[in-house]
C-alpha positions as CSV (number, residue, x, y, z in Angstrom):
1,X,26.2,-20.2,-43.4
2,X,29.4,-20.4,-44.7
3,X,32.1,-18.8,-42.4
4,X,33.7,-16.1,-45.5
5,X,30.2,-15.2,-46.4
6,X,29.4,-14.4,-42.6
7,X,32.3,-12.6,-42.3
8,X,32.4,-10.5,-45.4
9,X,29.0,-9.6,-44.6
10,X,29.6,-8.6,-41.2
11,X,33.1,-6.7,-41.5
12,X,32.0,-5.0,-44.7
13,X,34.5,-6.4,-47.1
14,X,32.5,-6.0,-50.6
15,X,35.7,-7.0,-52.9
16,X,35.9,-10.4,-51.2
17,X,32.2,-11.1,-51.2
18,X,32.0,-10.2,-54.7
19,X,34.6,-13.0,-55.4
20,X,33.5,-15.5,-53.1
21,X,30.0,-14.7,-55.0
22,X,31.0,-15.3,-58.2
23,X,32.6,-18.4,-57.8
24,X,29.8,-19.7,-55.7
25,X,26.5,-18.1,-55.8
26,X,24.7,-20.5,-54.3
27,X,26.3,-19.7,-50.8
28,X,24.0,-16.8,-50.7
29,X,21.0,-19.7,-49.7
30,X,22.5,-21.1,-46.6
31,X,21.2,-19.4,-43.3
32,X,22.2,-19.5,-39.7
33,X,20.9,-21.6,-36.9
34,X,18.2,-19.4,-36.4
35,X,17.2,-18.7,-39.9
36,X,19.4,-15.5,-40.6
37,X,20.3,-15.2,-44.2
38,X,23.6,-12.9,-45.5
39,X,21.4,-10.1,-45.7
40,X,20.1,-10.5,-42.4
41,X,24.1,-10.1,-40.9
42,X,24.7,-7.5,-43.2
43,X,21.5,-5.4,-42.1
44,X,22.3,-6.3,-38.0
45,X,25.7,-4.6,-38.7
46,X,24.9,-2.0,-40.9
47,X,27.0,-2.6,-43.9
48,X,25.4,-0.8,-46.6
49,X,27.5,-1.4,-49.6
50,X,27.6,-5.4,-48.8
51,X,23.4,-5.4,-48.0
52,X,23.2,-3.6,-51.6
53,X,25.7,-6.0,-53.1
54,X,23.7,-9.1,-51.7
55,X,20.6,-7.9,-52.3
56,X,21.4,-6.8,-56.2
57,X,22.2,-10.5,-56.5
58,X,19.5,-12.0,-54.8
59,X,16.5,-9.7,-54.3
60,X,14.2,-12.7,-53.2
61,X,16.1,-12.7,-49.6
62,X,14.5,-9.0,-48.8
63,X,11.2,-11.0,-47.7
64,X,12.8,-14.1,-46.7
65,X,12.4,-14.2,-42.2
66,X,14.6,-15.8,-39.6
67,X,12.8,-18.0,-37.5
68,X,11.5,-15.1,-35.5
69,X,9.6,-13.6,-38.3
70,X,12.0,-10.9,-38.8
71,X,13.0,-9.5,-42.3
72,X,15.9,-7.7,-43.1
73,X,13.7,-4.6,-42.6
74,X,13.1,-5.5,-39.3
75,X,16.8,-6.2,-38.1
76,X,17.8,-3.0,-39.6
77,X,15.4,-1.1,-37.7
78,X,15.7,-2.8,-34.6
79,X,19.6,-1.9,-35.0
80,X,19.0,1.5,-36.3
81,X,21.4,1.8,-39.2
82,X,19.4,4.6,-40.7
83,X,21.4,4.3,-44.4
84,X,20.1,0.4,-44.6
85,X,16.5,1.6,-43.6
86,X,16.7,4.2,-46.5
87,X,17.8,1.6,-48.9
88,X,15.2,-0.7,-48.3
89,X,12.6,2.1,-48.2
90,X,13.8,3.5,-51.3
91,X,13.8,0.0,-53.3
92,X,10.4,-0.8,-51.9
93,X,8.5,2.5,-52.5
94,X,10.3,3.0,-55.9
95,X,9.3,-0.2,-57.3
96,X,5.7,0.2,-59.5
97,X,2.9,-1.0,-57.2
98,X,1.6,-4.4,-57.4
99,X,-1.8,-5.1,-56.4
100,X,-3.3,-7.8,-54.7
101,X,-6.3,-9.5,-57.0
102,X,-8.2,-10.5,-53.9
103,X,-7.7,-7.6,-51.3
104,X,-6.7,-5.0,-53.9
105,X,-3.9,-4.0,-51.5
106,X,-0.4,-2.3,-52.7
107,X,2.1,-5.2,-51.9
108,X,4.8,-3.1,-51.8
109,X,3.2,-1.2,-48.8
110,X,2.5,-4.7,-47.4
111,X,6.0,-5.6,-47.4
112,X,6.8,-2.0,-44.9
113,X,3.8,-3.4,-43.0
114,X,4.8,-6.7,-42.5
115,X,4.9,-8.1,-38.9
116,X,6.9,-10.9,-37.5
117,X,6.0,-13.6,-34.9
118,X,4.9,-11.1,-32.7
119,X,3.2,-9.1,-35.3
120,X,5.7,-6.3,-34.9
121,X,6.4,-4.3,-37.7
122,X,9.6,-2.8,-38.4
123,X,8.4,0.7,-36.8
124,X,7.5,-1.6,-33.5
125,X,11.3,-2.3,-33.7
126,X,12.7,0.9,-34.5
127,X,10.6,2.7,-31.3
128,X,11.2,-0.3,-29.0
129,X,15.2,0.5,-29.6
130,X,14.8,4.4,-29.6
131,X,15.7,5.2,-33.1
132,X,13.8,8.3,-33.8
133,X,15.3,8.9,-37.3
134,X,14.4,5.3,-38.5
135,X,10.9,5.6,-36.8
136,X,10.5,9.3,-38.8
137,X,11.8,7.7,-42.2
138,X,9.2,4.6,-41.8
139,X,6.2,6.8,-40.8
140,X,7.0,9.3,-44.2
141,X,7.1,6.5,-46.0
142,X,3.9,4.7,-44.8
143,X,1.5,6.9,-42.5
144,X,-0.6,3.5,-42.3
145,X,2.3,1.9,-39.9
146,X,1.3,3.8,-36.7
147,X,-2.3,2.2,-36.8
148,X,-0.4,-1.5,-36.9
149,X,-0.6,-3.3,-33.5
150,X,1.4,-6.3,-32.6
151,X,-0.4,-9.5,-30.7
152,X,0.0,-8.0,-27.6
153,X,-2.3,-5.1,-28.7
154,X,0.5,-2.5,-28.5
155,X,0.6,0.4,-31.1
156,X,3.6,2.3,-32.4
157,X,2.4,5.2,-29.9
158,X,2.1,3.2,-26.7
159,X,5.4,1.9,-27.0
160,X,6.9,5.3,-27.6
161,X,5.1,6.4,-24.4
162,X,5.9,3.7,-22.4
163,X,9.7,4.2,-23.2
164,X,9.4,7.9,-22.6
165,X,10.1,8.7,-26.0
166,X,8.9,12.3,-26.1
167,X,10.0,13.5,-29.5
168,X,8.5,10.3,-31.3
169,X,5.2,10.9,-29.3
170,X,4.9,14.4,-30.6
171,X,6.1,13.1,-34.3
172,X,3.4,10.6,-34.4
173,X,0.5,12.8,-32.8
174,X,1.1,15.6,-35.2
175,X,2.5,13.6,-38.4
176,X,-1.0,11.5,-38.2
177,X,-4.5,12.8,-37.1
178,X,-5.4,9.4,-35.8
179,X,-2.9,7.0,-34.9
180,X,-3.8,4.0,-32.4
181,X,-3.2,4.1,-28.8
182,X,-3.7,1.1,-27.5
183,X,-1.2,-0.9,-25.3
184,X,-1.1,-4.5,-23.7
185,X,-4.0,-5.4,-20.9
186,X,-6.2,-3.1,-22.7
187,X,-4.3,0.1,-21.9
188,X,-3.8,3.1,-23.5
189,X,-1.1,5.6,-24.4
190,X,-2.1,7.7,-21.6
191,X,-2.1,5.0,-19.3
192,X,1.5,4.2,-20.0
193,X,2.5,7.7,-19.6
194,X,0.9,8.2,-16.4
195,X,2.2,5.2,-14.8
196,X,6.2,6.0,-15.9
197,X,5.2,10.0,-14.9
198,X,6.1,11.3,-18.4
199,X,4.7,14.6,-17.7
200,X,5.5,16.2,-20.7
201,X,3.9,13.2,-22.7
202,X,0.8,13.3,-20.9
203,X,0.2,16.8,-22.0
204,X,0.8,16.1,-25.4
205,X,-1.3,13.3,-25.2
206,X,-4.4,14.9,-23.6
207,X,-3.6,17.9,-25.9
208,X,-4.0,15.4,-28.9
209,X,-6.4,13.2,-27.8
210,X,-8.4,14.3,-24.3
211,X,-11.0,11.6,-25.0
212,X,-8.4,9.2,-23.8
213,X,-8.7,10.1,-20.0
214,X,-12.2,8.3,-19.6
215,X,-10.8,5.3,-21.3
216,X,-10.0,2.2,-19.1
217,X,-8.2,-0.7,-19.1
218,X,-9.0,-4.6,-19.1
219,X,-9.3,-4.3,-15.1
220,X,-11.4,-1.4,-15.5
221,X,-9.0,1.4,-14.6
222,X,-8.7,4.9,-16.1
223,X,-5.8,7.1,-16.0
224,X,-6.8,8.9,-13.1
225,X,-6.5,5.4,-11.0
226,X,-2.8,5.0,-11.9
227,X,-2.2,8.9,-11.3
228,X,-3.8,8.3,-7.7
229,X,-1.9,5.0,-7.3
230,X,1.4,6.3,-7.9
231,X,0.9,9.7,-5.8
232,X,1.0,11.7,-9.4
233,X,-0.9,14.8,-7.4
234,X,-0.1,17.3,-10.4
235,X,-1.4,15.2,-13.0
236,X,-4.6,14.0,-10.4
237,X,-5.4,17.9,-10.4
238,X,-4.9,18.2,-14.2
239,X,-7.3,15.0,-15.1
240,X,-9.7,16.2,-12.4
241,X,-10.2,19.7,-14.0
242,X,-10.3,18.0,-17.8
243,X,-13.0,15.4,-16.4
244,X,-14.1,15.1,-12.6
245,X,-16.3,11.9,-13.7
246,X,-13.4,9.9,-13.7
247,X,-13.1,10.1,-10.1
248,X,-16.3,7.9,-9.7
249,X,-15.0,5.3,-12.1
250,X,-14.3,1.9,-10.0
251,X,-12.3,-1.1,-11.5
252,X,-13.6,-4.8,-11.6
253,X,-12.9,-4.9,-7.9
254,X,-15.0,-1.9,-7.1
255,X,-11.6,-0.1,-6.3
256,X,-12.0,3.9,-7.1
257,X,-9.0,6.4,-7.8
258,X,-9.4,7.3,-4.1
259,X,-8.8,3.6,-2.6
260,X,-5.7,3.5,-4.8
261,X,-4.6,6.6,-3.2
262,X,-5.6,5.3,0.3
263,X,-4.0,2.0,-0.4
264,X,-0.4,3.6,-1.0
265,X,-0.5,6.3,1.6
266,X,-1.3,9.2,-0.4
267,X,-3.3,11.6,1.7
268,X,-2.5,14.8,-0.7
269,X,-3.8,13.1,-3.7
270,X,-7.2,12.2,-1.4
271,X,-7.8,16.0,-0.2
272,X,-6.8,16.4,-4.1
273,X,-9.9,14.5,-5.0
274,X,-12.2,15.2,-2.1
275,X,-12.2,18.6,-3.0
276,X,-13.3,18.3,-6.4
277,X,-15.6,15.6,-5.9
278,X,-16.9,15.7,-2.2
279,X,-19.2,12.8,-2.7
280,X,-16.6,10.2,-4.0
281,X,-15.7,9.4,-0.5
282,X,-18.8,7.2,-0.7
283,X,-17.7,4.8,-3.2
284,X,-16.7,1.3,-1.7
285,X,-15.3,-1.9,-3.2
286,X,-17.1,-5.2,-3.6
287,X,-16.5,-6.1,0.0
288,X,-18.1,-2.6,0.9
289,X,-15.0,-1.3,2.3
290,X,-14.6,2.6,1.9
291,X,-11.3,4.3,1.8
292,X,-11.2,4.2,5.5
293,X,-11.1,0.6,5.2
294,X,-8.3,0.1,3.1
295,X,-6.3,2.7,4.8
296,X,-6.4,0.8,7.8
297,X,-5.8,-2.7,6.1
298,X,-2.9,-1.0,4.3
299,X,-1.7,0.8,7.9
300,X,-1.7,3.7,6.4
301,X,-1.7,6.1,9.5
302,X,-1.3,9.4,7.6
303,X,-4.4,8.9,5.6
304,X,-6.1,7.7,8.6
305,X,-5.3,10.9,10.3
306,X,-6.2,13.0,6.8
307,X,-9.7,11.2,7.0
308,X,-10.2,12.4,10.3
309,X,-9.2,15.6,9.8
310,X,-11.4,16.2,6.9
311,X,-15.1,17.1,7.6
312,X,-16.3,15.6,3.9
313,X,-15.3,12.4,5.2
314,X,-16.8,12.2,8.4
315,X,-19.2,9.5,7.4
316,X,-16.8,6.9,7.0
317,X,-15.5,6.9,10.5
318,X,-18.2,4.3,11.5
319,X,-19.6,2.8,7.9
320,X,-19.3,-0.8,8.2
321,X,-18.6,-3.0,5.4
322,X,-20.7,-6.2,4.2
323,X,-19.7,-8.1,7.0
324,X,-20.6,-5.2,9.5
325,X,-16.9,-4.4,10.5
326,X,-16.1,-0.6,11.0
327,X,-12.7,0.5,10.2
328,X,-12.3,0.4,14.4
329,X,-12.9,-3.5,14.1
330,X,-10.2,-4.2,11.1
331,X,-7.9,-1.9,13.0
332,X,-7.9,-4.4,16.2
333,X,-8.0,-7.4,13.5
334,X,-5.0,-6.1,11.7
335,X,-3.1,-4.9,15.4
336,X,-2.6,-1.4,14.2
337,X,-1.6,0.4,17.1
338,X,-0.8,3.9,15.9
339,X,-4.5,3.7,13.9
340,X,-6.0,2.7,17.0
341,X,-4.6,5.7,18.8
342,X,-6.1,8.3,16.2
343,X,-9.5,6.3,16.1
344,X,-9.8,5.5,19.9
345,X,-9.0,9.6,20.2
346,X,-11.4,10.8,18.3
347,X,-15.0,10.7,20.0
348,X,-17.1,10.6,16.9
349,X,-15.9,6.7,16.4
350,X,-18.2,4.4,18.1
351,X,-16.7,1.9,20.2
352,X,-19.8,0.2,20.8
353,X,-20.9,-1.1,17.3
354,X,-21.3,-4.4,16.3
355,X,-20.7,-6.8,13.2
356,X,-22.7,-9.5,11.9
357,X,-21.2,-11.6,14.4
358,X,-22.7,-9.4,17.2
359,X,-18.7,-8.4,18.0
360,X,-17.5,-5.1,19.2
361,X,-14.1,-3.9,18.5
362,X,-13.0,-4.7,21.7
363,X,-14.9,-8.1,21.8
364,X,-12.5,-8.9,18.9
365,X,-9.5,-7.6,20.9
366,X,-10.1,-10.4,23.6
367,X,-10.6,-13.0,21.1
368,X,-7.1,-12.1,19.4
369,X,-5.3,-10.6,22.0
370,X,-1.5,-11.1,21.9
371,X,0.0,-10.1,25.4
372,X,3.6,-10.0,24.2
373,X,3.0,-8.0,20.8
374,X,0.4,-5.7,21.5
375,X,-1.3,-4.4,24.3
376,X,-5.1,-5.1,24.9
377,X,-6.9,-2.2,23.3
378,X,-9.8,-2.6,26.0
379,X,-7.9,-0.5,28.8
380,X,-7.2,2.1,26.0
381,X,-9.9,3.9,26.5
382,X,-8.9,7.5,27.8
383,X,-10.6,9.7,30.0
384,X,-13.3,11.6,28.9
385,X,-11.7,14.9,29.1
386,X,-9.0,13.5,27.0
387,X,-11.4,12.6,24.4
388,X,-13.0,16.0,24.2
389,X,-13.7,16.8,20.3
390,X,-11.2,19.6,19.5
391,X,-11.6,22.0,16.8
392,X,-8.8,24.7,15.8
393,X,-9.3,28.1,16.5
394,X,-8.0,28.9,12.9
395,X,-9.7,26.3,10.8
396,X,-13.0,25.1,12.9
397,X,-14.5,23.0,9.9
398,X,-11.2,20.9,10.7
399,X,-10.9,18.2,13.2
400,X,-7.6,18.6,15.3
401,X,-6.6,15.8,17.0
402,X,-4.5,15.4,20.0
403,X,-1.9,12.3,19.8
404,X,-1.6,9.8,22.2
405,X,1.2,7.1,22.5
406,X,0.6,3.8,21.8
407,X,3.8,1.4,21.5
408,X,3.9,-2.1,20.1
409,X,5.3,-3.5,23.2
410,X,7.8,-6.3,23.3
411,X,8.4,-8.6,26.9
412,X,12.0,-7.8,27.0
413,X,11.5,-4.2,27.5
414,X,7.9,-4.0,29.2
415,X,10.0,-3.7,32.5
416,X,11.0,-0.1,31.3
417,X,8.1,1.3,29.4
418,X,4.6,-0.4,29.8
419,X,3.2,2.1,26.9
420,X,-0.2,0.9,27.2
421,X,-0.5,2.5,30.7
422,X,0.4,6.3,29.6
423,X,-1.0,8.7,26.9
424,X,-0.3,12.1,25.8
425,X,-2.0,14.0,28.6
426,X,-1.3,11.6,31.3
427,X,-3.0,8.6,31.0
428,X,-4.9,5.3,31.0
429,X,-5.4,4.2,34.1
430,X,-4.2,0.5,35.2
431,X,-7.4,-1.6,35.3
432,X,-6.0,-4.2,38.1
433,X,-3.7,-4.1,41.0
434,X,-1.4,-6.0,39.0
435,X,-1.3,-3.7,36.2
436,X,-0.8,-0.6,38.8
437,X,2.0,-2.4,40.5
438,X,3.7,-2.8,37.0
439,X,3.3,1.0,36.5
440,X,4.6,1.7,39.7
441,X,7.8,-0.6,38.9
442,X,8.0,0.7,35.3
443,X,8.2,4.2,36.7
444,X,10.7,3.5,39.4
445,X,13.1,1.6,36.6
446,X,13.0,4.4,34.5
447,X,13.7,7.2,37.1
448,X,16.7,5.2,38.0
449,X,17.8,4.9,34.5
450,X,17.2,8.4,33.7
451,X,19.2,9.2,36.7
452,X,22.5,6.8,35.7
453,X,22.6,8.2,32.4
454,X,22.5,11.8,33.6
455,X,24.9,11.6,35.9
456,X,27.4,9.6,33.0
457,X,26.3,12.4,30.6
458,X,27.4,15.1,33.1
459,X,30.4,13.8,34.0
460,X,31.5,13.2,30.1
461,X,30.7,16.7,29.8
462,X,32.7,17.7,32.8
463,X,35.9,15.5,31.6
464,X,35.8,16.7,28.1
465,X,35.5,20.6,29.0
466,X,38.3,20.1,31.1
467,X,40.5,18.3,28.1
468,X,39.8,21.4,26.0
469,X,42.1,23.7,28.1
470,X,44.6,20.8,28.8
471,X,46.1,20.1,26.0
472,X,48.5,17.1,25.0
473,X,51.8,18.2,25.1
474,X,51.2,21.5,26.8
475,X,51.2,25.3,25.6
476,X,54.1,27.8,24.8
477,X,55.7,29.7,27.5
478,X,58.0,31.4,25.6
479,X,57.1,35.3,25.2
480,X,56.0,36.4,21.9
481,X,53.3,36.0,19.4
482,X,52.7,32.3,19.7
483,X,52.8,32.7,23.7
484,X,50.0,30.4,25.0
485,X,49.4,28.5,21.9
486,X,49.4,24.7,21.8
487,X,52.9,23.3,21.1
488,X,51.6,20.3,18.9
489,X,49.2,22.6,16.9
490,X,50.4,21.1,13.4
491,X,49.9,17.5,14.5
492,X,47.2,16.1,12.9
493,X,46.6,14.0,15.8
494,X,46.0,17.0,17.8
495,X,43.3,18.1,15.4
496,X,41.2,15.2,15.7
497,X,41.7,15.3,19.2
498,X,39.7,18.6,19.4
499,X,37.2,17.2,17.2
500,X,36.3,14.7,18.8
501,X,36.5,15.9,22.3
502,X,34.1,18.8,21.1
503,X,31.7,15.9,19.6
504,X,32.0,14.7,22.9
505,X,31.0,17.5,24.9
506,X,28.4,18.6,22.6
507,X,26.4,15.2,22.8
508,X,26.9,14.5,26.4
509,X,25.2,18.3,26.9
510,X,22.1,17.3,24.4
511,X,21.8,13.9,26.3
512,X,21.9,15.6,29.4
513,X,19.3,18.3,28.3
514,X,17.1,15.5,26.8
515,X,16.8,14.0,30.0
516,X,16.2,17.0,32.1
517,X,13.5,18.0,29.1
518,X,11.8,14.8,29.5
519,X,11.7,14.9,33.3
520,X,10.2,18.4,33.3
521,X,7.4,18.3,30.5
522,X,6.5,14.4,30.6
523,X,4.1,13.4,33.3
524,X,4.7,9.8,32.4
525,X,8.1,8.1,31.2
526,X,9.3,9.6,28.4
527,X,10.5,6.9,26.1
528,X,11.6,8.7,23.1
529,X,13.7,11.4,25.0
530,X,15.3,8.2,27.1
531,X,16.3,6.7,23.7
532,X,17.6,9.4,21.8
533,X,19.7,10.3,25.3
534,X,21.2,7.0,25.4
535,X,22.1,7.3,22.0
536,X,23.9,10.5,22.2
537,X,25.7,9.4,25.2
538,X,26.9,6.4,23.5
539,X,28.4,8.8,21.1
540,X,29.7,10.9,23.6
541,X,31.5,7.7,24.7
542,X,33.0,6.9,21.7
543,X,34.3,10.4,21.1
544,X,35.7,10.1,24.6
545,X,37.9,7.2,23.6
546,X,38.9,8.4,20.4
547,X,40.1,11.6,22.2
548,X,42.0,9.6,24.9
549,X,43.7,7.5,21.6
550,X,44.3,10.8,19.4
551,X,45.9,12.6,22.8
552,X,48.1,9.4,23.0
553,X,49.6,9.5,19.5
554,X,49.5,13.2,19.5
555,X,52.4,13.2,22.5
556,X,54.1,10.2,21.4
557,X,53.9,9.9,17.4
558,X,56.6,7.8,16.5
559,X,55.7,5.1,19.1
560,X,54.7,1.5,17.9
561,X,53.2,0.2,20.6
562,X,51.3,3.4,21.2
563,X,49.7,2.8,17.6
564,X,49.1,-0.8,18.3
565,X,47.6,-0.1,21.2
566,X,45.4,2.5,19.9
567,X,44.4,0.2,17.1
568,X,43.2,-2.7,20.1
569,X,41.2,-0.2,22.1
570,X,39.9,1.3,19.2
571,X,38.4,-1.8,17.8
572,X,37.1,-2.7,21.2
573,X,34.9,0.4,21.7
574,X,33.7,0.3,18.2
575,X,32.5,-3.4,18.7
576,X,31.0,-2.1,22.2
577,X,28.9,0.8,20.6
578,X,27.8,-1.3,17.7
579,X,26.5,-4.0,20.0
580,X,25.0,-1.2,22.1
581,X,22.9,0.3,19.1
582,X,21.8,-3.3,18.1
583,X,20.7,-3.9,21.4
584,X,19.0,-0.4,21.4
585,X,17.2,-1.3,18.1
586,X,16.1,-4.3,19.8
587,X,14.2,-2.7,22.4
588,X,12.7,0.1,20.5
589,X,10.8,0.7,17.4
590,X,12.6,3.5,15.9
591,X,9.6,4.3,13.6
592,X,7.1,4.4,16.5
593,X,9.7,6.5,18.1
594,X,10.0,8.9,15.6
595,X,6.4,9.5,14.9
596,X,6.0,10.2,18.6
597,X,8.6,13.0,18.2
598,X,7.0,14.4,15.3
599,X,3.6,14.3,17.1
600,X,5.0,16.3,20.1
601,X,6.5,18.4,17.9
602,X,3.1,19.4,16.2
603,X,1.8,19.7,19.8
604,X,4.1,22.2,20.6
605,X,3.6,24.0,17.3
606,X,-0.1,24.1,18.1
607,X,0.2,25.4,21.4
608,X,2.6,28.3,19.9
609,X,0.1,29.1,17.2
610,X,-2.8,29.2,19.8
611,X,-0.9,31.1,22.4
612,X,0.0,33.8,19.6
613,X,-3.8,34.3,18.6
614,X,-4.6,34.6,22.2
615,X,-1.9,38.0,22.5
616,X,-3.4,39.6,19.5
């Protein structure tokens, strides 16, 4: 393309453009490397006067496409230049209708409906780029545009829904009675709205086209499946109220919406579906796996706990898949320690069930045992007293599980805690003399470490308590209103001294309290309390160091050597703390510790509720 023509068309210099075209009209026939004409350039930059001048001189450029198949109408619609689009629509619609002899169609309207290489119309381009005013203008000019789908099967309604353009969706739904709703991979606009969690658009679509609720994509997945997969609980409830039969639909792999919720850990969604469709839990995939199998394979302990507590799903606990593997078999195969804890604590779980190879879960454990990764499950059988099936006095229909500890052990902290020898109520008895010796050695090590930590925490609490009343710089002894007040109270270093000293004393007292709590209420090594107390003690030591350094700077504020020494000592303490925390992270599994603490808090809550009911 001529450089002058490109510049005039892009910047809107009509006067210079006219002079150029008067001298050499043939320049309009030249194109850019992508096949863009001068009309494309003017449309892209929104130069309405230049566009009109070029069009008046060479109208044939209107339908000339570039290498992507885009006409100037595609370009102007995609760029959102309303004035240019309005000019084009007016020119096209105001021209006397020209009927195609073969098809009998209006050739003028076909110019509006023309697609590019991907079969996108001008309306597709306007929606894809979010230009609502252009969308309204095109639909008013030709309502048939909402029925056009591109090569991927995407309708304008689908694109607007996927982009979250609620205004455009409302406009299409209200202005056109039967718009196309298809999308890529056989999805509908409702699939797109559910996947993108556009609640307003979902309501609009369900109001305009309620039949979309049962339509499935090429993989056989309906909107309820995607809502369950993403954990969209409110929408799941809404879809079930409109048509509960969608809960029984399965995809090409045999997965139902319950399977989708189980694989992603959405226990609340599972409860909602089971509440409205109690027998939907019987659905299995092509491998014969129910939702409990899927929860185990996905490592969703919260879903496993939810299923165990739901009486309608009781039949899933020992249901085998097509290989004869029950959920307990898969738990051992996948080395899911906490899930094994929940299942083995429930007396309804059959520990003797065999798969098609004649193997029980414990036989599999012996074959795949990893002694340095997870303790053998064969010694995790609690005593009959601890396995007693418990029911809540408040909700007798729901199973209330008591938790027991099952840590994923590592060899480097095995001497501190052999977690597979103890549980929440006191324990798993060691089966061999060697294991008994390990347990005794572990308990002695734990007690010694706790005593050392308690001594350090107590010492820090004592020192920091005394430091709070021995202010750096002393007190004002002169008679008057300020008598007894710290002399350096205006110093920023003294303020930091007080803050860090307070933090140190608080953390050390909390650490000591946790250790005493673990000793009083834990029959076996109380690892979570020990871990938290160790971290609190580390924080207390760091705060004590900060107190010392800020105290020095408070009494010697102008001394360079004091500041330098503070930086060096401070960096040393920070490095020491980082190394300590890194080592703690290696020794303990934070997720397991958190789950353990949560389980104890739940048990404490249950005890309080039961005692309160007993008093009544």
